[in-house]
C-alpha positions in Angstrom: 5.8 26.9 -25.0 6.5 27.9 -28.5 2.9 27.2 -29.6 -0.2 28.5 -27.9 -2.2 25.6 -26.3 -5.4 27.0 -27.7 -4.0 26.1 -31.2 -4.3 22.4 -30.3 -5.9 20.8 -33.3 -8.2 17.8 -33.6 -5.4 16.1 -35.5 -3.1 16.5 -32.5 -5.7 15.0 -30.2 -6.4 12.1 -32.6 -2.6 11.5 -32.7 -2.3 11.3 -28.9 -5.4 9.1 -28.8 -3.8 6.7 -31.3 -0.6 6.6 -29.3 -2.7 5.7 -26.2 -4.5 3.1 -28.3 -7.9 4.9 -27.8 -10.5 4.7 -30.5 -12.4 8.0 -30.4 -15.1 9.3 -32.7 -14.9 12.9 -34.1 -17.3 14.3 -31.5 -15.3 12.9 -28.6 -12.0 14.2 -30.2 -13.5 17.7 -30.4 -14.7 17.5 -26.8 -11.2 16.4 -25.6 -9.6 19.0 -27.8 -11.3 21.9 -25.9 -10.7 20.2 -22.5 -7.0 19.6 -23.2 -6.5 23.1 -24.6 -8.0 24.5 -21.3 -5.6 22.3 -19.3 -2.6 23.3 -21.4 -3.6 27.0 -21.1 -3.6 26.7 -17.3 -0.2 25.0 -17.3 1.2 27.7 -19.5 -0.1 30.3 -16.9 1.7 28.4 -14.1 4.9 28.7 -16.1 4.6 32.5 -15.8 4.3 32.5 -12.0 7.3 34.2 -10.3 8.9 31.5 -8.1 12.0 33.4 -7.2 12.9 32.8 -3.5 10.5 29.8 -3.2 12.3 26.7 -2.0 11.3 23.5 -3.8 9.5 21.0 -1.6 8.5 17.4 -1.7 5.4 17.9 0.4 3.3 20.9 1.2 3.3 20.2 4.9 6.3 20.0 7.3 6.4 16.3 7.9 9.1 14.1 9.3 9.2 10.3 8.9 9.0 8.6 12.2 11.3 5.6 12.0 11.1 3.1 14.8 14.1 1.0 15.8 14.3 -2.2 13.7 13.9 -4.8 16.5 13.0 -8.4 15.9 9.6 -9.5 17.1 7.5 -12.7 17.2 7.9 -14.8 14.1 5.7 -17.4 12.5 6.7 -21.1 12.4 7.2 -22.8 9.1 3.8 -24.7 9.6 2.0 -21.4 10.2 3.5 -19.9 7.1 2.6 -22.9 4.9 -0.9 -23.3 6.4 -2.5 -20.8 4.1 -0.3 -21.4 1.0 -2.4 -22.3 -2.0 0.2 -24.9 -3.0 3.3 -26.2 -1.4 6.3 -28.3 -2.4 7.9 -29.8 0.6 8.8 -26.9 2.9 8.3 -24.2 0.2 5.3 -22.3 -1.2 4.7 -23.5 -4.8 4.2 -20.6 -7.3 3.6 -20.6 -11.0 6.7 -20.2 -13.2 7.0 -16.7 -14.6 10.3 -16.7 -16.4 11.8 -19.1 -18.9 10.4 -21.5 -21.4 8.0 -24.3 -20.7 5.5 -23.9 -17.9 6.1 -27.2 -16.1 
């Protein structure tokens, strides 16, 4: 980081709040400024940690996905599927239109 996180200004916090469409008063901005500066200082300290020889990992524990064989099992009949549908059109579940023009 070129700039110290503690130099985070109220103007910076107000800018981020505006981008997030948050309406904050001056007291809240000042409170958030000190909290964000503390978080950014901690992150900057993490950047100084020596990670040479540490392998990157996706999970802190040794886990292995247990994948069962994909075997067909019992299936529902068409009537069972449509029984709880909120609306149906023939043998199909009717859903509201989400794409396109008119909502007919």
